[in-house]
C-alpha positions as CSV (number, residue, x, y, z in Angstrom):
1,M,-21.2,16.0,-5.4
2,T,-18.9,17.8,-2.8
3,K,-18.3,21.5,-3.4
4,S,-15.2,23.1,-2.2
5,P,-15.4,26.7,-0.6
6,N,-14.5,28.3,-4.1
7,G,-17.5,26.6,-5.8
8,V,-15.3,24.0,-7.7
9,D,-16.5,20.5,-7.7
10,K,-13.6,18.6,-5.7
11,N,-14.4,15.1,-7.3
12,L,-14.0,16.7,-10.9
13,S,-10.9,18.5,-9.9
14,N,-9.4,15.3,-8.6
15,V,-10.2,13.5,-11.9
16,V,-8.7,16.4,-13.9
17,A,-5.5,16.3,-11.7
18,S,-5.2,12.6,-12.4
19,L,-5.6,13.0,-16.0
20,D,-2.9,15.7,-16.0
21,G,-0.4,13.2,-14.6
22,P,2.2,11.2,-16.8
23,E,0.9,8.3,-18.6
24,L,2.1,5.2,-17.0
25,P,2.9,1.8,-18.7
26,A,0.0,-0.8,-18.4
27,L,1.8,-3.0,-15.9
28,E,2.4,-0.1,-13.6
29,N,-1.2,1.1,-14.0
30,Q,-2.5,-2.4,-13.3
31,Q,-0.3,-2.7,-10.1
32,R,-1.6,0.6,-8.9
33,N,-5.1,-0.4,-9.4
34,Q,-4.5,-3.7,-7.6
35,D,-2.9,-2.0,-4.8
36,K,-5.9,0.4,-4.4
37,N,-8.3,-2.6,-4.6
38,D,-6.3,-4.6,-2.0
39,R,-6.5,-1.6,0.4
40,R,-10.2,-1.3,-0.2
41,H,-10.7,-5.1,0.5
42,Q,-8.5,-4.9,3.6
43,D,-10.8,-1.9,4.9
44,R,-13.8,-4.0,4.3
45,L,-12.4,-6.8,6.2
46,N,-11.3,-4.7,9.0
47,V,-14.8,-3.2,9.3
48,A,-16.4,-6.6,9.4
49,S,-14.1,-7.8,12.0
50,Q,-14.8,-4.8,14.1
51,R,-18.6,-5.3,13.8
52,H,-18.2,-9.0,14.6
53,E,-16.1,-8.2,17.8
54,A,-18.7,-5.6,18.9
55,E,-21.5,-8.2,18.3
56,Q,-19.6,-10.9,20.5
57,N,-19.0,-8.2,23.1
58,H,-22.6,-7.2,23.3
59,Q,-23.8,-10.9,23.5
60,A,-21.3,-11.4,26.3
61,G,-22.8,-8.4,28.3
62,E,-19.8,-6.1,27.8
63,S,-20.3,-2.4,27.0
């Protein structure tokens, strides 16, 4: 786990911060989780597209 300069675990402090927030209705919670999952999925697609493009350029003899 990552330690911040003052020795506190950043991952755990983020969890505590999220638990300290207001409790959200189930629908809003679901929508936030879906938004987060959509962004992660889009990031994976973008990385895969960049890899594919790099492979195509390499095969075509480009740098």
